[in-house]
Steps between C-alpha positions, in 0.01 A plus 500: 500500500470684834873443558567654163291803592675538827846481337398748237375745762817449708716576192298803419532628862876443490528687172297788637719513808820511298346775285424709806851446634660609167275806488589595858882450445479705178316782676755501780789512255336782309448694830867445592619610158289808515634576845863436390454736205347758724790477745755523219326809367488655845870428578605633165314820556655541840857440372442737204384773735783465747794422275423649157267802575668544839171594663277347749319168455148407620452277801501123432166318469621186662780370729656290228576817309743603774684175471514530123646859520741388768635230269623780268692677779768228486571587139536878519742736676534860611213735459274242335538266799442782743174599315372151509584454864332837600183400312499156667553644847231759449244240403563264798745250356717499825196431722387227257855348500522496879171330523611245255816429697285412799268270304464134591565374153872479409440615142319809620791580731740472210279727288490744782890504521527567132253789513662649809863489364408645170275769645734613777822692413677379819350170635507464884790272593304390812190396284712325237695318771172367637402372162836315476374305812174404328417129557437443129825460280336668201431808696848510637638467154278780362606720801872451427474546128277806512711662773816428293339649194499848673883490485521612867792362693265478809377174363839325484561409871138382569476296186842336566410430859179324379710274285727408803246411763356163583128581494306662221825499292504682172637301209862590395400570141222742605734678744774524230266652240359750759837613618639529147216749441626724776793737523750283671792729587633371829615153590375560856148477381555129456597456870227242567676249272850562636387479860283186470691319229172347397565322169211662312578843639865463404413397143274805472753739645796370303310506181336845530796659667748390236251575213486861637875519487563537867863416574412464874337167409838334425608435875160342566532291180840377605367407836205315333739284296515259795122490561350151544252574228624438142260748357643769726851414391392527138342844564820604690718405198274680254495812721879508510508467118299829491663709774797304620869589435818299476516503883214249488708253297665329806175410686343397167788268414493361854130430474540349150757243640248356739176561318311168459196640309565487125275796422645721774848393387421617140385842632809535705721419203317752282532771764880426540550534128296818483718655772821417323590175668551149374235235578666168618 
């Protein structure tokens, strides 16, 4: 009997504990929902004042509002973008971003980078270069992509150099996306890849340079046809298909005769045909 009473009391205590937990969780969710609705209302009012009414907007009530408004900057241009950036700078977004970029937590540094780039019309090359050297790969990736999103050609050489180095290397895909967002007008901006002949760097340079239609990529692509890395040879063939001329047929045919990699051989044959030659 006593054991039954003890078990009943324990079950009742457990039920009461679970009920308290459920009530606490529901209360927290309700508070978060209310806060989220409040922030959406606040951000909507700020955007309406700045972009629709073209007047001034009140100061933000919380730091997260600055991040929310900054996220809109990437989707607008011209006078609307300038109006948002002026408001953000006036209310301390640049200082908040710089503090975030010095934070100990990688995710806070990444948030700081996003806020800084979207708030600042012309981000500092020196500061962005330092963030490309961050020990955390996620932070380096955010720095490259955000810098590239500005369209500034100042980002091209540092981003490509980060993809070519041995330590704290930037992934080729991230570097390619960042550079493709920039105004790539000069093949000389891809010098880091041509000088180091690093496989990752060459793939990035050949892909982005040829996609930008730079005829100056062709000599570098021809030289890369004999690279030890099959992926580089594939990238070289693809680049020549985009920007090469019939002058590239001879080295392409010579490479195709000795190419042992089946995939690379297929890319070579496709390029030869595209340039008016006959694949063997």
